[in-house]
C-alpha positions as CSV (number, residue, x, y, z in Angstrom):
1,X,17.7,-7.0,1.1
2,X,18.7,-3.1,0.3
3,X,17.3,-1.3,-2.1
4,X,19.8,0.8,-4.7
5,X,19.7,4.7,-4.6
6,X,17.8,4.5,-8.3
7,X,15.0,2.9,-6.7
8,X,14.7,5.0,-3.8
9,X,14.7,8.2,-6.0
10,X,11.8,6.9,-8.2
11,X,9.6,6.3,-4.8
12,X,10.4,9.8,-3.3
13,X,9.8,11.2,-7.1
14,X,6.4,9.1,-7.0
15,X,5.3,10.2,-2.8
16,X,6.6,14.1,-3.9
17,X,4.3,14.4,-6.7
18,X,1.5,16.7,-5.9
19,X,-1.6,15.1,-7.8
20,X,-4.1,17.9,-9.3
21,X,-7.4,17.7,-8.1
22,X,-8.8,16.2,-11.3
23,X,-6.0,13.8,-11.4
24,X,-7.0,12.6,-8.0
25,X,-10.6,12.7,-9.0
26,X,-9.9,10.4,-11.8
27,X,-7.8,7.8,-9.8
28,X,-10.4,7.8,-6.9
29,X,-13.2,7.3,-9.3
30,X,-11.9,5.3,-11.7
31,X,-14.6,2.1,-12.2
32,X,-13.3,-1.4,-11.1
33,X,-13.7,-3.8,-14.0
34,X,-15.4,-6.6,-14.0
35,X,-12.6,-9.1,-14.6
36,X,-10.9,-7.4,-11.6
37,X,-13.9,-7.6,-9.5
38,X,-14.2,-11.0,-10.4
39,X,-10.3,-11.7,-9.7
40,X,-10.3,-10.3,-6.4
41,X,-13.5,-12.0,-5.5
42,X,-11.8,-15.5,-6.5
43,X,-8.8,-14.5,-4.2
44,X,-11.0,-13.7,-1.1
45,X,-13.1,-17.2,-2.0
46,X,-9.6,-18.9,-1.5
47,X,-8.2,-17.1,1.1
48,X,-11.5,-17.9,3.0
49,X,-11.3,-21.5,2.2
50,X,-7.4,-22.2,3.3
51,X,-8.1,-19.9,6.0
52,X,-11.7,-21.0,7.5
53,X,-11.5,-19.2,10.7
54,X,-10.9,-15.7,12.1
55,X,-8.5,-17.1,14.3
56,X,-6.2,-19.1,11.0
57,X,-6.4,-16.0,9.3
58,X,-5.1,-13.7,12.3
59,X,-2.4,-16.4,12.4
60,X,-1.5,-16.1,8.7
61,X,-1.2,-12.2,8.6
62,X,1.1,-12.1,11.5
63,X,3.6,-14.7,9.8
64,X,3.1,-13.0,6.3
65,X,3.7,-9.9,7.7
66,X,6.7,-10.8,9.9
67,X,8.0,-12.3,6.7
68,X,7.7,-9.0,5.1
69,X,9.1,-6.7,7.7
70,X,12.3,-9.2,7.4
71,X,12.8,-9.0,3.5
72,X,11.0,-5.4,3.0
73,X,11.5,-3.3,6.2
74,X,14.2,-1.5,5.7
75,X,12.8,0.3,2.3
76,X,9.0,0.3,3.8
77,X,10.9,2.4,6.6
78,X,12.3,4.6,4.2
79,X,9.4,5.1,2.8
80,X,7.3,5.9,5.4
81,X,10.0,8.7,6.3
82,X,9.6,10.0,3.1
83,X,5.8,9.9,3.3
84,X,5.9,11.5,6.6
85,X,8.0,14.5,5.5
86,X,5.5,14.9,2.2
87,X,2.8,15.0,4.8
88,X,3.9,17.9,6.2
89,X,3.3,20.0,3.0
90,X,0.5,18.4,1.3
91,X,-3.3,18.9,1.2
92,X,-5.6,17.3,3.3
93,X,-7.3,15.4,0.4
94,X,-3.6,13.8,-0.2
95,X,-2.5,13.6,2.9
96,X,-5.3,10.9,4.0
97,X,-4.2,8.3,1.6
98,X,-0.8,8.6,3.6
99,X,-2.1,8.1,6.7
100,X,-3.8,4.5,5.3
101,X,0.0,2.9,5.3
102,X,0.6,0.2,7.6
103,X,2.1,1.1,11.3
C-alpha cells in the first residue's frame, strides 16, 4: 500500500503545526466522556476474555504488529521521519508526545 502525496502533505501539516500552550492544555486536559470510558472498558474486557493469559496477549500483539507493518509500515516510517525532523525544533512539552510513537 502506498500513501498518496496529499495524505503525506496533510500528515506533515499536522505534525509540523505548533500548538499554543492553551491548545495543548485543552487537548491534554479534556475529560473522558462516560460513554467513551464505558466503551474502552468493554473492549478491555473482551480482549482479556479473548486472550486470557499474558502469553496469549503478547502473541496477539506480535502478530498484529507484523500485519500492520506489512501494510502500513512505509507510511509510518515517513511519519516517524517527519516527526523526527519536527522534534528538533519543538518545545519539550510538545516533544514528549512524539517520543510515545512506537519504534
